C-alpha positions in Angstrom: 17.8 -31.1 17.6 19.4 -28.7 15.2 18.9 -24.9 15.5 19.0 -22.5 12.7 19.9 -18.9 12.8 17.2 -18.2 10.3 13.7 -17.8 11.7 11.1 -20.2 10.4 8.4 -19.0 8.0 5.9 -19.3 10.8 8.0 -17.0 13.0 8.4 -14.5 10.2 4.7 -14.5 9.5 4.0 -14.1 13.2 6.3 -11.1 13.4 4.7 -9.6 10.3 1.2 -10.1 11.7 2.4 -8.7 15.1 3.8 -5.6 13.4 0.5 -5.2 11.4 -1.5 -5.5 14.6 0.7 -2.9 16.3 0.1 -0.5 13.3 -3.6 -0.9 13.8 -3.4 -0.3 17.5 -1.3 2.8 17.0 -3.7 4.2 14.4 -6.6 3.6 16.9 -4.6 5.4 19.7 -3.7 8.3 17.4 -7.4 8.6 16.2 -8.7 8.4 19.8 -6.2 11.1 20.9 -7.6 13.5 18.3 -4.3 13.6 16.3 -6.3 12.2 13.4 -10.0 12.3 13.4 -12.3 10.2 11.4 -15.2 12.6 11.6 -16.0 16.2 12.4 -15.1 19.4 10.7 -11.4 20.4 10.2 -10.5 23.6 12.2 -10.5 26.5 9.8 -10.4 24.1 6.8 -6.8 23.2 7.4 -5.3 21.4 4.3 -3.6 18.1 4.2 0.1 19.0 3.7 2.8 16.9 2.0 6.5 17.2 2.4 8.3 16.5 -0.8 11.0 13.7 -0.9 13.0 15.4 -3.6 13.0 13.7 -7.0 11.6 10.4 -5.6 7.8 10.1 -6.3 6.7 9.8 -2.7 6.1 12.3 0.1 8.6 12.3 3.0 5.7 13.1 5.3 2.0 13.8 5.1 0.2 15.9 7.7 -3.5 15.2 8.1 -5.3 17.9 10.2 -7.8 17.0 12.9 -11.3 16.8 11.5 -10.3 15.2 8.2 -12.2 12.2 7.1 -9.8 9.2 7.1 -10.4 5.9 5.3 -8.3 2.7 5.8 -8.4 0.3 2.8 -7.5 -3.3 3.4 -4.7 -4.8 1.4 -5.7 -5.6 -2.2 -4.2 -8.1 -4.6 -4.3 -8.2 -8.4 -6.9 -9.7 -10.6 -6.1 -12.6 -12.9 -4.4 -11.2 -16.0 -4.2 -14.4 -18.0 -7.0 -16.9 -17.3 -5.2 -19.4 -19.7 -2.0 -19.5 -17.6 -1.6 -22.2 -14.9 -3.7 -21.3 -11.9 -1.6 -19.9 -9.0 1.3 -19.1 -11.2 3.0 -15.7 -11.6 2.0 -15.9 -15.3 -1.7 -15.9 -14.3 -1.4 -12.6 -12.5 1.4 -11.0 -14.7 4.8 -9.6 -13.7 5.2 -7.1 -10.8 4.4 -4.1 -13.0 1.2 -5.7 -14.3 0.2 -6.7 -10.8 0.9 -3.2 -9.5 -1.3 -1.6 -12.1 -4.1 -4.1 -11.5 -4.0 -3.4 -7.7 -3.9 0.3 -8.0 -6.9 0.2 -10.4 -8.7 -1.8 -7.8 -7.8 0.7 -5.1 -8.9 3.6 -7.4 -12.3 1.9 -7.7 -12.6 1.2 -4.0 -11.7 4.9 -3.2 -14.3 6.1 -5.7 -16.9 4.1 -3.8 -16.0 6.2 -0.8 -16.1 9.4 -2.9 -12.3 9.7 -2.8 -9.5 9.6 -5.4 -5.9 8.4 -5.5 -5.0 12.0 -4.8 -6.5 11.5 -1.3 -4.0 8.7 -0.5 -1.8 9.8 2.3 -0.1 6.5 3.3 0.7 3.4 1.3 2.2 0.0 2.3 3.4 -2.1 -0.6 4.2 -5.8 0.0 6.2 -7.5 -2.7 7.0 -11.2 -3.0 10.3 -12.1 -4.6 9.9 -12.6 -8.4 11.2 -15.9 -9.7 12.3 -14.0 -12.9 14.5 -11.8 -10.6 16.2 -14.6 -8.7 13.6 -14.4 -5.9 14.2 -10.7 -5.2 11.5 -8.2 -5.3 11.1 -6.3 -8.5 11.1 -2.8 -7.1 11.7 -1.2 -10.6 8.6 -3.1 -11.9 6.5 -1.9 -9.0 7.7 1.7 -9.6 6.9 1.5 -13.3 3.3 0.7 -12.3 3.2 3.1 -9.4 4.4 6.1 -11.3 1.5 5.8 -13.7 -0.8 6.8 -10.8 1.2 9.1 -8.5 3.2 12.2 -9.1 1.8 12.7 -12.6 0.5 15.9 -14.2 -3.0 14.5 -13.8 -2.5 13.4 -10.2 0.4 15.2 -8.6 -0.2 14.1 -5.0 2.2 11.5 -3.6 1.6 9.5 -0.5 4.1 8.6 2.2 5.0 5.0 1.4 6.8 1.9 2.7 7.8 -1.0 0.3 9.0 -4.3 1.7 9.6 -7.8 0.4 7.6 -10.5 2.2 8.0 -14.3 2.1 4.5 -14.8 0.5 1.0 -13.5 0.1 -2.4 -15.2 0.5 -2.3 -17.1 -2.8 0.4 -18.6 -5.0 1.4 -16.4 -7.9 0.6 -13.2 -6.2 3.6 -10.9 -6.0 1.9 -7.5 -5.0 -0.4 -6.5 -2.2 -1.0 -2.8 -1.4 -3.0 -1.2 1.4 -3.6 2.5 1.7 -4.9 5.2 4.1 -6.8 8.1 2.4 -7.8 11.3 4.0 -10.0 14.2 2.8 -10.8 17.5 4.5 -14.5 18.0 4.1 
């Protein structure tokens, strides 16, 4: 039997899912402790505050006061951009920039259904698959070109705290971008 120093895809996925579950548990504990509340009035209408991260278009930290309404959106993936491209290919969904714009538009619509906007996003997790056109490395610049159309603009200056990671794969072939967000609003 040969052993490899690299963990198997199954182990990596199990670690990823474990980390995701831990994030959900921690969010539940924080909410239960009253650090973040999903209902009830904010004390003296405290505002959500953001600590700037310098010239980079994210917030270094976001403080959500007790009593704010908090909404957790599941990870979203892009819509098919080219129905004539081979099914399950990156060409079907577009490059990383195209996929990012598609996902953020879907998130914008999902937030609107909750009476929220992209300006209410306080935390974002971005999962990128390595792009075959970039030697299997994530196209961070492509993601940023899509992201900066929605965050830190004159029309929408609010910037979320954010994590961006490369993952081995997403739910379907051809997908290179999945984004989940947490939004908060002080009533």
